[in-house]
C-alpha positions in Angstrom: -56.8 -12.7 -42.3 -58.2 -14.0 -39.1 -57.1 -17.5 -37.9 -58.9 -17.3 -34.6 -60.7 -15.0 -32.3 -57.7 -14.5 -30.1 -55.2 -11.6 -30.3 -51.8 -11.5 -28.8 -50.9 -8.9 -26.1 -49.2 -6.9 -28.9 -52.5 -6.6 -30.9 -51.5 -9.0 -33.6 -53.4 -12.1 -34.7 -51.6 -15.4 -34.0 -50.5 -17.4 -37.0 -52.1 -20.7 -37.8 -50.8 -23.8 -36.0 -48.0 -25.6 -37.7 -49.0 -29.1 -38.7 -46.3 -31.4 -40.0 -46.6 -35.1 -40.7 -43.8 -37.1 -39.1 -44.4 -39.7 -41.8 -43.4 -38.3 -45.2 -45.6 -39.6 -48.0 -48.4 -40.5 -45.5 -51.4 -38.3 -44.7 -51.4 -36.4 -41.4 -52.3 -38.3 -38.2 -55.6 -38.0 -36.4 -55.6 -35.5 -33.7 -53.5 -33.1 -35.7 -56.5 -31.3 -37.3 -57.4 -34.0 -39.7 -59.8 -37.0 -39.3 -58.4 -40.5 -39.7 -58.3 -41.8 -43.2 -58.6 -45.6 -43.3 -56.7 -47.4 -46.1 -54.2 -44.6 -46.6 -51.4 -46.2 -44.8 -52.3 -45.1 -41.2 -51.6 -46.4 -38.7 -48.1 -47.0 -40.1 -46.9 -50.6 -40.5 -43.9 -51.8 -38.5 -40.7 -50.4 -39.9 -42.5 -47.5 -41.6 -41.6 -44.7 -39.2 -41.6 -43.6 -35.6 -44.7 -43.4 -33.4 -46.4 -40.0 -33.0 -44.8 -37.6 -30.7 -46.7 -35.1 -28.6 -46.9 -31.7 -30.3 -46.8 -28.3 -28.6 -45.7 -27.0 -25.2 -47.8 -26.4 -22.2 -47.4 -23.5 -19.7 -44.3 -23.7 -17.5 -44.8 -25.2 -14.0 -45.3 -22.7 -11.2 -42.5 -22.1 -8.8 -43.8 -23.7 -5.6 -47.3 -22.7 -4.8 -46.8 -19.0 -5.3 -47.1 -16.5 -8.1 -44.0 -15.3 -9.9 -44.0 -11.9 -8.4 -43.5 -12.6 -4.7 -41.0 -15.4 -4.0 -39.0 -16.2 -0.9 -35.2 -16.0 -1.0 -33.7 -19.4 -1.7 -31.6 -19.4 1.5 -34.8 -19.0 3.6 -36.0 -22.4 2.3 -32.9 -24.3 3.4 -31.7 -23.9 7.0 -28.1 -23.2 7.6 -26.0 -26.1 8.8 -24.0 -25.1 11.9 -21.6 -28.1 11.5 -20.4 -27.0 8.0 -16.8 -25.8 8.0 -15.4 -23.8 5.1 -11.6 -23.8 4.8 -10.1 -21.1 2.6 -6.7 -22.0 1.1 -4.1 -19.2 1.0 -3.3 -17.8 -2.4 0.3 -18.3 -3.4 1.9 -15.9 -5.9 5.2 -16.8 -7.5 7.1 -13.8 -8.7 10.6 -13.2 -9.9 12.8 -10.6 -8.3 15.0 -8.3 -10.3 18.3 -9.8 -11.3 21.2 -9.4 -8.8 23.6 -8.7 -11.7 21.6 -7.1 -14.4 22.6 -7.5 -18.1 23.8 -4.3 -19.9 20.9 -2.8 -21.8 22.9 -0.4 -24.0 20.3 2.4 -23.6 22.7 5.3 -24.1 24.3 3.7 -27.1 20.9 3.1 -28.6 19.9 6.7 -28.1 23.2 7.9 -29.7 22.6 5.6 -32.7 19.0 6.8 -33.0 20.0 10.5 -33.0 23.3 10.6 -34.8 23.8 7.6 -37.0 21.0 5.5 -38.4 17.4 6.3 -37.5 15.7 2.9 -38.4 18.4 0.8 -36.7 18.5 3.2 -33.7 14.7 2.7 -33.2 15.0 -1.1 -33.3 18.0 -1.0 -30.9 16.1 1.3 -28.5 13.2 -1.1 -28.5 15.5 -4.0 -27.6 17.3 -1.9 -25.0 13.9 -1.3 -23.3 13.1 -5.0 -23.6 16.4 -5.8 -21.9 15.7 -3.4 -19.1 12.2 -4.9 -18.5 13.6 -8.4 -18.5 16.3 -7.4 -16.0 13.5 -5.9 -13.8 11.3 -9.0 -14.0 14.2 -11.4 -13.4 14.2 -13.2 -16.8 17.9 -13.8 -17.3 17.6 -15.5 -20.7 15.3 -12.8 -22.3 17.6 -10.1 -20.9 20.7 -11.6 -22.5 19.0 -12.2 -25.8 17.6 -8.7 -26.0 20.9 -7.2 -24.9 22.9 -9.0 -27.6 20.4 -8.0 -30.3 20.5 -4.3 -29.1 24.3 -4.3 -29.2 24.4 -5.8 -32.7 21.8 -3.3 -34.0 23.8 -0.4 -32.4 27.1 -1.6 -34.0 25.5 -2.0 -37.4 23.8 1.4 -37.1 27.0 3.1 -36.0 28.9 1.4 -38.9 26.4 2.5 -41.5 26.3 6.0 -40.0 30.2 6.3 -40.1 30.3 4.9 -43.6 27.7 7.4 -44.8 29.7 10.3 -43.3 32.9 9.1 -44.8 31.3 8.6 -48.3 29.7 12.0 -48.1 33.1 13.6 -47.2 34.8 11.9 -50.1 32.0 12.9 -52.4 32.2 16.5 -51.4 36.0 16.6 -51.8 35.7 15.1 -55.3 32.9 17.5 -56.3 35.0 20.5 -54.9 38.1 19.5 -56.9 36.1 19.0 -60.1 34.4 22.4 -59.8 37.7 24.2 -59.0 39.4 22.8 -62.1 
């Protein structure tokens, strides 16, 4: 199907022009590919719609008087102003220093709980011990105290569960040994 004798640079035939009437229910306007039709409601009466808008786009305006390939650098077009003064403000970084009296992180206690007593609570206690150590290093007193308290609590609970398990296993083994020997 050939809509025109032109071909695009890609070798394809261009599609037909899109023609839409801005006035629904009225015939298309003149100049849009159709001749005027008198008595069919055109031109529209006041309050019947908007006036015709220009259709399509033209080519972009050229950049100056030159072709696109060889353009001067923008700074060459505007001379430098020798009276311009640029002031650079210094950058201020606010950092915290490590705490002078660091909070106890219970790292050894957490490792002992992890290895010997209760693995899940030992892992959680170790994570909070590391968090306490990082808060001590960054100078965050409140976070260090909060993490330290939680690490100590998890270690106490893990140690208690581990000792209770060892005691219950010892009692169980004694009871089993006495039942088997009788």
